[in-house]
PDB file of N, CA, C, O and CB in Angstrom:
ATOM      1  N   MET A   1       0.853  -1.180   0.000  1.00  0.00           N
ATOM      2  CA  MET A   1       0.000   0.000   0.000  1.00  0.00           C
ATOM      3  C   MET A   1       0.896   1.240   0.000  1.00  0.00           C
ATOM      4  O   MET A   1       1.963   1.239   0.614  1.00  0.00           O
ATOM      5  CB  MET A   1      -0.969   0.000   1.232  1.00  0.00           C
ATOM      6  N   ALA A   2       0.470   2.267  -0.672  1.00  0.00           N
ATOM      7  CA  ALA A   2       1.254   3.492  -0.800  1.00  0.00           C
ATOM      8  C   ALA A   2       1.539   4.133   0.553  1.00  0.00           C
ATOM      9  O   ALA A   2       2.631   4.651   0.785  1.00  0.00           O
ATOM     10  CB  ALA A   2       0.531   4.481  -1.694  1.00  0.00           C
ATOM     11  N   TYR A   3       0.547   4.095   1.448  1.00  0.00           N
ATOM     12  CA  TYR A   3       0.782   4.719   2.753  1.00  0.00           C
ATOM     13  C   TYR A   3       1.910   4.025   3.508  1.00  0.00           C
ATOM     14  O   TYR A   3       2.711   4.689   4.166  1.00  0.00           O
ATOM     15  CB  TYR A   3      -0.497   4.695   3.592  1.00  0.00           C
ATOM     16  N   ASN A   4       1.983   2.700   3.421  1.00  0.00           N
ATOM     17  CA  ASN A   4       3.041   1.969   4.130  1.00  0.00           C
ATOM     18  C   ASN A   4       4.426   2.418   3.665  1.00  0.00           C
ATOM     19  O   ASN A   4       5.335   2.578   4.480  1.00  0.00           O
ATOM     20  CB  ASN A   4       2.882   0.450   3.917  1.00  0.00           C
ATOM     21  N   LEU A   5       4.584   2.620   2.372  1.00  0.00           N
ATOM     22  CA  LEU A   5       5.863   3.106   1.850  1.00  0.00           C
ATOM     23  C   LEU A   5       6.170   4.495   2.381  1.00  0.00           C
ATOM     24  O   LEU A   5       7.307   4.786   2.754  1.00  0.00           O
ATOM     25  CB  LEU A   5       5.851   3.119   0.319  1.00  0.00           C
ATOM     26  N   PHE A   6       5.165   5.347   2.414  1.00  0.00           N
ATOM     27  CA  PHE A   6       5.329   6.702   2.935  1.00  0.00           C
ATOM     28  C   PHE A   6       5.711   6.670   4.418  1.00  0.00           C
ATOM     29  O   PHE A   6       6.594   7.410   4.853  1.00  0.00           O
ATOM     30  CB  PHE A   6       4.035   7.514   2.734  1.00  0.00           C
ATOM     31  N   GLU A   7       5.040   5.809   5.189  1.00  0.00           N
ATOM     32  CA  GLU A   7       5.318   5.699   6.623  1.00  0.00           C
ATOM     33  C   GLU A   7       6.749   5.202   6.858  1.00  0.00           C
ATOM     34  O   GLU A   7       7.437   5.706   7.746  1.00  0.00           O
ATOM     35  CB  GLU A   7       4.302   4.747   7.299  1.00  0.00           C
ATOM     36  N   GLU A   8       7.193   4.237   6.086  1.00  0.00           N
ATOM     37  CA  GLU A   8       8.567   3.736   6.212  1.00  0.00           C
ATOM     38  C   GLU A   8       9.584   4.839   5.913  1.00  0.00           C
ATOM     39  O   GLU A   8      10.615   4.943   6.578  1.00  0.00           O
ATOM     40  CB  GLU A   8       8.791   2.540   5.267  1.00  0.00           C
ATOM     41  N   LYS A   9       9.284   5.653   4.911  1.00  0.00           N
ATOM     42  CA  LYS A   9      10.179   6.768   4.579  1.00  0.00           C
ATOM     43  C   LYS A   9      10.251   7.754   5.742  1.00  0.00           C
ATOM     44  O   LYS A   9      11.334   8.227   6.087  1.00  0.00           O
ATOM     45  CB  LYS A   9       9.702   7.489   3.294  1.00  0.00           C
ATOM     46  N   LEU A  10       9.110   8.063   6.343  1.00  0.00           N
ATOM     47  CA  LEU A  10       9.100   8.969   7.487  1.00  0.00           C
ATOM     48  C   LEU A  10       9.910   8.402   8.649  1.00  0.00           C
ATOM     49  O   LEU A  10      10.650   9.136   9.306  1.00  0.00           O
ATOM     50  CB  LEU A  10       7.665   9.243   7.934  1.00  0.00           C
ATOM     51  N   LYS A  11       9.775   7.103   8.906  1.00  0.00           N
ATOM     52  CA  LYS A  11      10.532   6.456   9.986  1.00  0.00           C
ATOM     53  C   LYS A  11      12.032   6.546   9.730  1.00  0.00           C
ATOM     54  O   LYS A  11      12.805   6.831  10.645  1.00  0.00           O
ATOM     55  CB  LYS A  11      10.111   4.981  10.133  1.00  0.00           C
ATOM     56  N   ARG A  12      12.443   6.304   8.495  1.00  0.00           N
ATOM     57  CA  ARG A  12      13.868   6.392   8.150  1.00  0.00           C
ATOM     58  C   ARG A  12      14.399   7.800   8.363  1.00  0.00           C
ATOM     59  O   ARG A  12      15.576   7.983   8.672  1.00  0.00           O
ATOM     60  CB  ARG A  12      14.097   5.965   6.696  1.00  0.00           C
ATOM     61  N   GLN A  13      13.536   8.795   8.200  1.00  0.00           N
ATOM     62  CA  GLN A  13      13.929  10.189   8.388  1.00  0.00           C
ATOM     63  C   GLN A  13      13.838  10.620   9.850  1.00  0.00           C
ATOM     64  O   GLN A  13      14.107  11.778  10.168  1.00  0.00           O
ATOM     65  CB  GLN A  13      13.061  11.092   7.531  1.00  0.00           C
ATOM     66  N   GLY A  14      13.462   9.704  10.741  1.00  0.00           N
ATOM     67  CA  GLY A  14      13.421  10.003  12.164  1.00  0.00           C
ATOM     68  C   GLY A  14      12.093  10.505  12.694  1.00  0.00           C
ATOM     69  O   GLY A  14      12.008  10.905  13.855  1.00  0.00           O
ATOM     70  N   CYS A  15      11.072  10.493  11.884  1.00  0.00           N
ATOM     71  CA  CYS A  15       9.750  10.956  12.311  1.00  0.00           C
ATOM     72  C   CYS A  15       9.125   9.910  13.236  1.00  0.00           C
ATOM     73  O   CYS A  15       9.076   8.726  12.903  1.00  0.00           O
ATOM     74  CB  CYS A  15       8.827  11.226  11.078  1.00  0.00           C
ATOM     75  N   LYS A  16       8.651  10.353  14.392  1.00  0.00           N
ATOM     76  CA  LYS A  16       8.076   9.432  15.361  1.00  0.00           C
ATOM     77  C   LYS A  16       6.552   9.515  15.434  1.00  0.00           C
ATOM     78  O   LYS A  16       5.908   8.603  15.953  1.00  0.00           O
ATOM     79  CB  LYS A  16       8.660   9.702  16.718  1.00  0.00           C
ATOM     80  N   LYS A  17       5.977  10.587  14.925  1.00  0.00           N
ATOM     81  CA  LYS A  17       4.528  10.750  14.956  1.00  0.00           C
ATOM     82  C   LYS A  17       4.039  11.311  13.632  1.00  0.00           C
ATOM     83  O   LYS A  17       4.747  12.048  12.945  1.00  0.00           O
ATOM     84  CB  LYS A  17       4.106  11.664  16.116  1.00  0.00           C
ATOM     85  N   VAL A  18       2.816  10.945  13.296  1.00  0.00           N
ATOM     86  CA  VAL A  18       2.155  11.489  12.109  1.00  0.00           C
ATOM     87  C   VAL A  18       0.796  11.996  12.558  1.00  0.00           C
ATOM     88  O   VAL A  18       0.074  11.309  13.281  1.00  0.00           O
ATOM     89  CB  VAL A  18       2.021  10.410  10.957  1.00  0.00           C
ATOM     90  N   ARG A  19       0.456  13.187  12.132  1.00  0.00           N
ATOM     91  CA  ARG A  19      -0.841  13.754  12.483  1.00  0.00           C
ATOM     92  C   ARG A  19      -1.658  13.911  11.212  1.00  0.00           C
ATOM     93  O   ARG A  19      -1.212  14.516  10.238  1.00  0.00           O
ATOM     94  CB  ARG A  19      -0.683  15.119  13.218  1.00  0.00           C
ATOM     95  N   ILE A  20      -2.853  13.359  11.239  1.00  0.00           N
ATOM     96  CA  ILE A  20      -3.749  13.476  10.090  1.00  0.00           C
ATOM     97  C   ILE A  20      -5.045  14.140  10.549  1.00  0.00           C
ATOM     98  O   ILE A  20      -5.333  14.210  11.744  1.00  0.00           O
ATOM     99  CB  ILE A  20      -4.032  12.076   9.448  1.00  0.00           C
ATOM    100  N   GLY A  21      -5.793  14.608   9.615  1.00  0.00           N
ATOM    101  CA  GLY A  21      -7.090  15.193   9.924  1.00  0.00           C
ATOM    102  C   GLY A  21      -8.144  14.656   8.973  1.00  0.00           C
ATOM    103  O   GLY A  21      -7.923  14.545   7.767  1.00  0.00           O
ATOM    104  N   ILE A  22      -9.291  14.326   9.542  1.00  0.00           N
ATOM    105  CA  ILE A  22     -10.440  13.910   8.729  1.00  0.00           C
ATOM    106  C   ILE A  22     -11.677  14.613   9.272  1.00  0.00           C
ATOM    107  O   ILE A  22     -11.700  15.041  10.426  1.00  0.00           O
ATOM    108  CB  ILE A  22     -10.624  12.345   8.744  1.00  0.00           C
ATOM    109  N   LEU A  23     -12.685  14.727   8.453  1.00  0.00           N
ATOM    110  CA  LEU A  23     -13.941  15.304   8.916  1.00  0.00           C
ATOM    111  C   LEU A  23     -14.628  14.325   9.858  1.00  0.00           C
ATOM    112  O   LEU A  23     -14.640  13.122   9.598  1.00  0.00           O
ATOM    113  CB  LEU A  23     -14.864  15.658   7.722  1.00  0.00           C
ATOM    114  N   GLN A  24     -15.192  14.819  10.937  1.00  0.00           N
ATOM    115  CA  GLN A  24     -15.829  13.961  11.934  1.00  0.00           C
ATOM    116  C   GLN A  24     -16.896  13.062  11.336  1.00  0.00           C
ATOM    117  O   GLN A  24     -17.038  11.909  11.744  1.00  0.00           O
ATOM    118  CB  GLN A  24     -16.436  14.802  13.022  1.00  0.00           C
ATOM    119  N   GLU A  25     -17.638  13.574  10.385  1.00  0.00           N
ATOM    120  CA  GLU A  25     -18.732  12.788   9.809  1.00  0.00           C
ATOM    121  C   GLU A  25     -18.252  11.739   8.797  1.00  0.00           C
ATOM    122  O   GLU A  25     -19.051  10.937   8.313  1.00  0.00           O
ATOM    123  CB  GLU A  25     -19.725  13.716   9.142  1.00  0.00           C
ATOM    124  N   ASN A  26     -16.961  11.742   8.477  1.00  0.00           N
ATOM    125  CA  ASN A  26     -16.414  10.796   7.501  1.00  0.00           C
ATOM    126  C   ASN A  26     -16.052   9.483   8.210  1.00  0.00           C
ATOM    127  O   ASN A  26     -14.884   9.228   8.506  1.00  0.00           O
ATOM    128  CB  ASN A  26     -15.162  11.400   6.782  1.00  0.00           C
ATOM    129  N   LYS A  27     -17.049   8.676   8.471  1.00  0.00           N
ATOM    130  CA  LYS A  27     -16.871   7.437   9.226  1.00  0.00           C
ATOM    131  C   LYS A  27     -16.032   6.404   8.461  1.00  0.00           C
ATOM    132  O   LYS A  27     -15.325   5.605   9.073  1.00  0.00           O
ATOM    133  CB  LYS A  27     -18.230   6.842   9.570  1.00  0.00           C
ATOM    134  N   ILE A  28     -16.110   6.420   7.143  1.00  0.00           N
ATOM    135  CA  ILE A  28     -15.318   5.487   6.336  1.00  0.00           C
ATOM    136  C   ILE A  28     -13.829   5.796   6.489  1.00  0.00           C
ATOM    137  O   ILE A  28     -13.017   4.885   6.656  1.00  0.00           O
ATOM    138  CB  ILE A  28     -15.734   5.562   4.842  1.00  0.00           C
ATOM    139  N   ALA A  29     -13.475   7.068   6.434  1.00  0.00           N
ATOM    140  CA  ALA A  29     -12.069   7.456   6.595  1.00  0.00           C
ATOM    141  C   ALA A  29     -11.577   7.110   7.998  1.00  0.00           C
ATOM    142  O   ALA A  29     -10.460   6.621   8.166  1.00  0.00           O
ATOM    143  CB  ALA A  29     -11.887   8.968   6.322  1.00  0.00           C
ATOM    144  N   LYS A  30     -12.409   7.365   8.998  1.00  0.00           N
ATOM    145  CA  LYS A  30     -12.016   7.046  10.371  1.00  0.00           C
ATOM    146  C   LYS A  30     -11.771   5.551  10.527  1.00  0.00           C
ATOM    147  O   LYS A  30     -10.800   5.146  11.166  1.00  0.00           O
ATOM    148  CB  LYS A  30     -13.093   7.513  11.363  1.00  0.00           C
ATOM    149  N   LYS A  31     -12.633   4.734   9.953  1.00  0.00           N
ATOM    150  CA  LYS A  31     -12.471   3.287  10.020  1.00  0.00           C
ATOM    151  C   LYS A  31     -11.172   2.861   9.315  1.00  0.00           C
ATOM    152  O   LYS A  31     -10.441   2.008   9.817  1.00  0.00           O
ATOM    153  CB  LYS A  31     -13.692   2.578   9.383  1.00  0.00           C
ATOM    154  N   PHE A  32     -10.896   3.459   8.158  1.00  0.00           N
ATOM    155  CA  PHE A  32      -9.680   3.148   7.413  1.00  0.00           C
ATOM    156  C   PHE A  32      -8.434   3.457   8.231  1.00  0.00           C
ATOM    157  O   PHE A  32      -7.570   2.595   8.392  1.00  0.00           O
ATOM    158  CB  PHE A  32      -9.649   3.926   6.102  1.00  0.00           C
ATOM    159  N   TRP A  33      -8.331   4.680   8.751  1.00  0.00           N
ATOM    160  CA  TRP A  33      -7.145   5.080   9.492  1.00  0.00           C
ATOM    161  C   TRP A  33      -7.020   4.330  10.811  1.00  0.00           C
ATOM    162  O   TRP A  33      -5.910   4.035  11.252  1.00  0.00           O
ATOM    163  CB  TRP A  33      -7.170   6.571   9.747  1.00  0.00           C
ATOM    164  N   THR A  34      -8.137   4.022  11.440  1.00  0.00           N
ATOM    165  CA  THR A  34      -8.104   3.229  12.668  1.00  0.00           C
ATOM    166  C   THR A  34      -7.552   1.838  12.367  1.00  0.00           C
ATOM    167  O   THR A  34      -6.814   1.277  13.177  1.00  0.00           O
ATOM    168  CB  THR A  34      -9.517   3.129  13.300  1.00  0.00           C
ATOM    169  N   SER A  35      -7.904   1.278  11.211  1.00  0.00           N
ATOM    170  CA  SER A  35      -7.414  -0.050  10.844  1.00  0.00           C
ATOM    171  C   SER A  35      -5.894  -0.059  10.648  1.00  0.00           C
ATOM    172  O   SER A  35      -5.256  -1.109  10.722  1.00  0.00           O
ATOM    173  CB  SER A  35      -8.109  -0.532   9.567  1.00  0.00           C
ATOM    174  N   LEU A  36      -5.324   1.123  10.396  1.00  0.00           N
ATOM    175  CA  LEU A  36      -3.876   1.238  10.239  1.00  0.00           C
ATOM    176  C   LEU A  36      -3.181   1.556  11.562  1.00  0.00           C
ATOM    177  O   LEU A  36      -1.960   1.708  11.601  1.00  0.00           O
ATOM    178  CB  LEU A  36      -3.547   2.312   9.212  1.00  0.00           C
ATOM    179  N   GLY A  37      -3.952   1.657  12.640  1.00  0.00           N
ATOM    180  CA  GLY A  37      -3.365   1.875  13.953  1.00  0.00           C
ATOM    181  C   GLY A  37      -3.453   3.295  14.483  1.00  0.00           C
ATOM    182  O   GLY A  37      -2.955   3.580  15.572  1.00  0.00           O
ATOM    183  N   PHE A  38      -4.082   4.195  13.725  1.00  0.00           N
ATOM    184  CA  PHE A  38      -4.204   5.566  14.199  1.00  0.00           C
ATOM    185  C   PHE A  38      -5.246   5.664  15.291  1.00  0.00           C
ATOM    186  O   PHE A  38      -6.209   4.898  15.315  1.00  0.00           O
ATOM    187  CB  PHE A  38      -4.556   6.501  13.053  1.00  0.00           C
ATOM    188  N   LYS A  39      -5.049   6.612  16.197  1.00  0.00           N
ATOM    189  CA  LYS A  39      -5.985   6.868  17.276  1.00  0.00           C
ATOM    190  C   LYS A  39      -6.481   8.299  17.138  1.00  0.00           C
ATOM    191  O   LYS A  39      -5.735   9.187  16.725  1.00  0.00           O
ATOM    192  CB  LYS A  39      -5.328   6.626  18.671  1.00  0.00           C
ATOM    193  N   PHE A  40      -7.748   8.517  17.487  1.00  0.00           N
ATOM    194  CA  PHE A  40      -8.345   9.839  17.337  1.00  0.00           C
ATOM    195  C   PHE A  40      -8.687  10.425  18.692  1.00  0.00           C
ATOM    196  O   PHE A  40      -9.116   9.724  19.609  1.00  0.00           O
ATOM    197  CB  PHE A  40      -9.594   9.772  16.459  1.00  0.00           C
ATOM    198  N   CYS A  41      -8.488  11.710  18.792  1.00  0.00           N
ATOM    199  CA  CYS A  41      -8.799  12.427  20.044  1.00  0.00           C
ATOM    200  C   CYS A  41     -10.183  13.034  19.985  1.00  0.00           C
ATOM    201  O   CYS A  41     -10.619  13.673  20.942  1.00  0.00           O
ATOM    202  CB  CYS A  41      -7.758  13.528  20.319  1.00  0.00           C
TER     203      CYS A  41
END
């Protein structure tokens, strides 16, 4: 998946956190990102 490659690149560059934003009503996006291990506040 393209995101996995991007995440690996960020890790190699020393990035320890990634912050994303989605619209609250976008339940499909929330489910997708949660499945990748993201947590929402």
